[in-house]
C-alpha positions in Angstrom: -8.2 36.7 16.1 -11.0 34.3 14.5 -9.3 30.7 13.6 -9.4 30.6 9.9 -9.2 26.7 9.6 -11.6 23.9 10.4 -11.4 20.1 10.6 -12.0 20.1 6.9 -10.7 23.2 5.4 -7.6 24.8 5.6 -7.5 28.3 3.8 -3.7 29.3 4.8 -2.2 26.8 2.3 -0.1 29.2 0.1 -0.5 28.3 -3.9 2.2 30.1 -5.9 0.0 31.5 -9.1 2.6 32.9 -10.8 2.9 31.2 -14.2 -0.6 30.3 -14.1 -2.0 32.9 -16.2 -3.7 34.7 -13.7 -4.8 38.2 -14.3 -4.3 39.1 -11.0 -0.8 37.9 -10.5 0.7 38.2 -14.3 1.6 41.9 -14.1 3.7 41.4 -11.2 5.1 38.3 -12.0 8.4 39.4 -12.4 8.6 41.8 -9.3 8.4 41.6 -5.8 5.0 42.7 -5.4 1.8 41.4 -3.3 -1.7 41.6 -5.4 -4.0 42.4 -3.6 -6.2 44.4 -6.0 -8.7 42.2 -8.4 -11.4 40.5 -6.6 -10.6 36.9 -6.7 -9.2 35.2 -3.6 -6.0 33.3 -3.5 -7.7 30.5 -2.2 -8.7 27.0 -3.9 -12.2 26.4 -4.7 -14.0 23.9 -3.0 -13.4 20.5 -2.8 -16.6 19.4 -4.7 -16.0 21.8 -7.0 -12.7 20.3 -8.3 -13.8 16.8 -8.1 -16.9 17.6 -10.5 -14.3 19.3 -12.9 -12.0 16.4 -12.3 -14.4 14.3 -13.2 -15.1 16.2 -16.2 -11.5 16.4 -17.7 -11.4 12.7 -16.9 -14.0 12.0 -19.5 -12.6 14.2 -21.9 -15.8 15.6 -23.6 -16.1 18.8 -23.7 -18.7 20.0 -25.9 -21.4 22.6 -25.8 -22.9 22.5 -22.1 -26.8 22.5 -21.3 -28.6 23.7 -18.3 -29.7 20.6 -15.8 -32.5 20.3 -13.6 -30.2 19.2 -10.8 -28.3 22.5 -11.2 -31.6 24.6 -11.1 -33.0 22.5 -8.2 -29.6 23.4 -6.1 -29.7 26.9 -6.9 -33.5 27.1 -5.9 -32.7 25.3 -2.9 -29.7 27.6 -2.3 -31.9 30.6 -2.5 -34.2 29.3 -0.2 -31.8 28.0 2.6 -29.9 31.2 2.5 -31.9 34.3 1.4 -35.2 33.0 2.6 -36.5 33.4 -1.2 -37.6 31.1 -3.7 -37.4 32.3 -7.3 -39.8 30.5 -10.0 -37.6 28.4 -12.0 -39.5 30.1 -15.2 -37.5 33.6 -14.2 -34.2 32.0 -14.6 -32.0 33.0 -17.7 -28.4 31.6 -17.2 -25.7 33.9 -18.7 -21.8 33.3 -19.1 -21.4 36.8 -16.4 -23.1 39.5 -14.1 -21.2 42.1 -16.1 -22.4 41.2 -19.6 -26.0 40.5 -18.3 -26.1 44.2 -16.9 -25.0 45.6 -20.4 -27.8 43.2 -22.3 -30.2 44.5 -19.4 -29.7 48.3 -20.2 -30.2 47.5 -23.9 -33.4 45.4 -23.3 -35.2 48.1 -21.2 -34.1 51.6 -22.3 -34.8 53.7 -24.9 -31.9 54.8 -27.0 -31.7 58.4 -25.4 -32.3 57.5 -21.8 -29.7 56.6 -19.2 -28.5 54.9 -15.8 -27.9 55.8 -12.3 -26.2 54.1 -9.6 -24.9 55.1 -6.1 -21.1 55.7 -5.9 -18.5 54.7 -5.0 -18.8 51.6 -7.1 -16.8 49.2 -9.1 -15.4 49.9 -12.2 -17.8 48.1 -14.6 -20.6 49.9 -13.0 -19.1 53.3 -12.7 -18.0 53.2 -16.7 -21.2 51.7 -17.9 -22.6 54.8 -19.7 -19.4 55.4 -21.3 -19.3 51.7 -22.6 -22.9 52.0 -23.5 -22.9 55.4 -25.0 -25.9 56.5 -22.5 -26.6 59.0 -19.9 -25.0 58.1 -16.8 -25.9 59.4 -13.4 -23.6 59.1 -10.3 -25.4 59.5 -6.9 -22.6 60.7 -4.7 -22.5 62.6 -1.6 -18.6 63.4 -2.4 -17.2 61.6 1.0 -15.8 58.7 -1.1 -18.0 56.6 1.7 -20.9 54.5 1.1 -24.4 55.4 2.8 -27.1 53.0 1.5 -29.4 54.8 3.9 -29.1 58.3 1.7 -30.0 56.4 -1.7 -33.8 56.8 -1.4 -33.8 60.3 -1.0 -31.0 60.5 -3.7 -33.4 59.0 -5.6 -36.5 61.0 -5.1 -34.8 64.4 -5.1 -31.6 64.3 -7.7 -32.8 61.8 -10.4 -33.0 63.2 -13.6 -36.0 62.9 -16.1 -33.8 60.7 -18.7 -32.7 58.3 -16.0 -34.8 55.0 -16.2 -32.6 52.5 -14.7 -30.7 52.1 -11.4 -27.9 49.6 -10.9 -27.9 48.5 -7.5 -25.0 46.9 -6.0 -25.8 44.9 -2.9 -23.6 44.0 -1.1 -22.2 46.9 -2.3 -18.4 46.8 -3.8 -15.9 48.1 -2.9 -17.5 49.5 0.7 -19.1 46.2 1.8 -21.9 47.7 2.8 -25.5 46.2 2.8 -28.7 47.6 2.1 -31.4 46.9 4.7 -34.9 45.7 4.3 -36.2 49.4 4.7 -33.9 50.8 2.5 -34.7 48.5 -0.2 -38.5 49.0 0.4 -37.4 52.9 0.2 -35.9 52.1 -3.2 -38.8 50.2 -4.8 -41.4 52.7 -3.8 -39.2 55.6 -6.0 -38.9 53.1 -8.7 -42.5 52.5 -9.0 -42.9 56.2 -9.1 -40.4 56.8 -11.3 -40.9 53.8 -13.6 -37.4 52.7 -12.9 -35.9 49.0 -13.7 -34.0 47.7 -10.9 -30.8 45.9 -12.3 -29.6 44.6 -8.9 -26.0 43.1 -9.0 -25.9 40.8 -6.1 -22.9 38.8 -6.6 -21.6 39.3 -3.2 -24.8 37.8 -1.4 -23.3 34.8 0.0 -20.2 36.6 1.7 -22.4 38.8 4.2 -19.7 38.8 7.5 -21.9 39.9 10.0 -23.2 36.9 11.9 -26.7 38.2 12.8 -27.3 39.6 8.7 -29.0 37.6 5.9 -29.0 39.0 2.3 -32.4 40.2 1.3 -32.7 39.8 -2.7 -34.4 42.8 -4.0 -37.2 41.0 -6.0 -38.0 39.2 -2.7 -40.0 42.7 -1.6 -43.1 41.1 -3.4 -44.4 41.0 -6.6 -44.4 44.9 -7.3 -41.0 45.1 -6.8 -40.1 41.7 -8.4 -41.6 42.8 -11.9 -39.5 45.6 -12.2 -36.1 43.9 -11.4 -33.5 42.0 -12.9 -31.7 40.2 -10.4 -28.0 39.1 -11.0 -26.4 36.2 -8.9 -23.3 33.7 -9.5 -21.1 31.3 -7.8 -18.3 33.1 -8.8 -17.2 35.3 -6.2 -18.5 32.9 -3.3 -16.7 29.7 -4.5 -13.8 31.5 -6.2 -14.5 30.3 -9.8 -14.9 33.7 -11.4 -13.0 32.1 -14.5 -15.4 29.6 -15.1 -18.0 32.4 -16.3 -21.4 31.3 -15.1 -24.0 33.2 -13.8 -27.9 33.8 -13.5 -30.1 36.5 -14.5 -33.6 36.4 -12.5 -36.3 38.2 -14.6 -39.9 37.5 -13.1 -41.7 39.6 -15.7 -42.1 37.8 -18.7 -41.9 40.4 -21.5 -39.3 42.1 -19.9 -37.3 38.3 -20.0 -38.2 38.1 -23.6 -36.7 41.2 -24.3 -33.3 40.3 -22.5 -33.3 37.0 -24.1 -33.8 38.6 -27.7 -31.0 41.4 -27.0 -28.7 38.5 -25.9 -29.0 36.8 -29.1 -25.6 36.9 -30.9 -23.9 39.1 -27.9 -23.7 36.5 -25.1 -21.9 33.0 -26.0 -23.4 29.8 -24.8 -23.0 28.8 -21.5 -19.6 27.6 -20.1 -19.6 23.5 -19.6 -17.0 23.8 -16.9 -18.9 26.6 -15.0 -22.2 24.7 -15.2 -20.3 21.7 -13.9 -18.8 24.0 -11.1 -21.7 25.8 -10.3 -23.8 22.3 -9.6 -21.4 21.0 -7.6 -21.0 24.3 -5.5 -24.4 24.9 -4.8 -25.3 21.4 -3.8 -22.4 20.4 -1.6 -20.5 23.8 -1.1 -22.3 24.8 1.8 -20.0 23.8 4.4 -17.0 25.2 3.0 -19.0 28.6 2.8 -19.5 28.7 6.6 -15.6 27.8 6.8 -14.4 30.4 4.4 -16.4 33.1 6.3 -14.9 32.4 9.3 -11.4 32.9 7.7 -12.4 35.9 6.2 -13.6 37.3 9.6 -10.3 36.6 10.9 -8.3 38.8 8.4 -10.7 41.6 8.8 -10.1 41.4 12.2 -6.4 41.2 11.6 -6.8 44.5 9.2 -8.7 46.3 12.2 -5.7 45.5 14.7 -3.3 47.0 12.0 -5.5 50.2 11.1 -5.0 51.1 15.1 -1.2 51.9 14.2 -2.6 54.2 11.2 -5.1 56.7 12.9 -4.9 58.7 9.5 -6.0 56.1 7.5 -10.0 56.3 7.1 -11.8 53.2 7.5 -15.6 52.1 6.9 -16.1 48.4 8.1 -17.4 45.9 5.5 -20.4 44.0 6.6 -20.0 41.6 3.6 -17.2 41.1 0.8 -13.7 40.1 1.2 -12.5 43.7 -0.1 -11.7 46.9 2.4 -12.3 50.0 1.4 -9.6 52.5 2.9 -9.3 56.5 2.8 -5.8 57.5 2.0 -6.1 61.2 1.6 -5.1 61.9 4.8 -2.5 59.6 5.0 -1.0 59.7 1.7 -2.3 62.5 0.3 -0.4 62.6 -3.4 -0.9 59.2 -4.9 -1.6 56.3 -2.2 -1.5 53.4 -5.3 2.0 54.4 -6.3 3.1 54.6 -2.8 1.9 51.0 -1.7 3.2 49.5 -5.3 6.9 51.2 -4.4 6.4 49.3 -1.1 5.4 46.0 -2.9 1.6 45.8 -2.5 -0.5 46.5 -5.5 -4.3 47.8 -4.5 -7.2 48.8 -6.6 -7.1 52.7 -7.2 -10.0 54.5 -5.6 -10.1 56.7 -8.5 -11.6 53.8 -10.7 -14.5 53.5 -8.5 -15.0 57.4 -8.6 -13.4 58.0 -5.1 -9.5 59.3 -5.8 -7.6 59.1 -3.0 -8.8 55.8 -1.6 -7.7 52.3 -1.9 -9.3 48.6 -2.2 -7.6 45.8 -0.3 -8.6 42.4 -0.8 -8.3 39.9 2.0 -9.5 37.0 0.4 -5.9 35.2 1.1 -4.1 33.0 3.5 -3.4 35.3 6.6 0.5 34.9 5.9 -0.1 36.7 2.6 -2.0 39.3 4.3 0.4 39.8 7.0 3.4 40.6 4.3 1.1 42.8 2.7 0.2 44.7 5.6 3.8 45.0 6.8 4.7 46.4 3.3 1.7 49.1 3.7 2.9 50.1 7.1 6.4 50.7 5.8 4.7 53.2 3.3 2.8 54.8 5.8 5.9 55.4 7.8 5.0 52.8 10.6 
């Protein structure tokens, strides 16, 4: 198994999150249940982030925050270093979260009767966006419950409804952990140009690619034509485990679309979280070595899951190339209700039905190895192992 410690960072320290108002842990605080569902990690944020927050708390001034030049430069340097792409600073619109920014983007682009499309399975805020926004929603799905990025261009070219004017792209993909290749993204861009689609590209998992030979490709980096019909959403939240601090950025190259987005956001999106801005600056400035070590830890946890799966051949598995979530097909192994079966065994997992794929579960492996071992042992009991 890949080592999960480094001279600087130890990701196997277990911290009791019960009683800390944690969304992940609070529902099971009174029961012997290991929560492996919602996508935050049971791993502390990087030391540089904690130090920035401690300094902020020490001075005691917690008023309104502002986006500073050093934050912008740290973010742009991060993009260049990790993606080989440097957005124009004028394109950046800082927002309190990726999901609310997606909602604003749809309203900025679409007329009242126009709709959205996305490839499924996909994480619940995207899957249910049509219902929430009261718009037509088209799910592009081969009904396998698995993800095939290569099939999306053909689905767009052949199955898209006439009232669909925007595609929500999730890359790297949640829950499957799959990655769209440059050729696939270019094919999507070609269909988008032909059909006049806006691409709302949720790239929040961009920094958590586990395949050592892969690099994230932002949709907007394909070229000017693709960039002008895109809104790219990035955030430090998944990368550095700071989702509770509500800081993200929308990258909108087209000036007219950017103005419409900003106008639509007025009165809907709150001011930026001061703590989130401080954390983001520290993360993008100093978080690189920590992230390298984290990815090694996650690779080790994924290896452990794959070893465990050898004992349960009826469990379907699509190897994630990114993220810290694992998408498991339980339709043969536990055909009745896998989520309930695992919960009774003492493990809380995400229900595939919420992603558009009943019979699947999503397992979060962003945790210390001992916690993962406990969860896998209990899951094995539920599977009769």
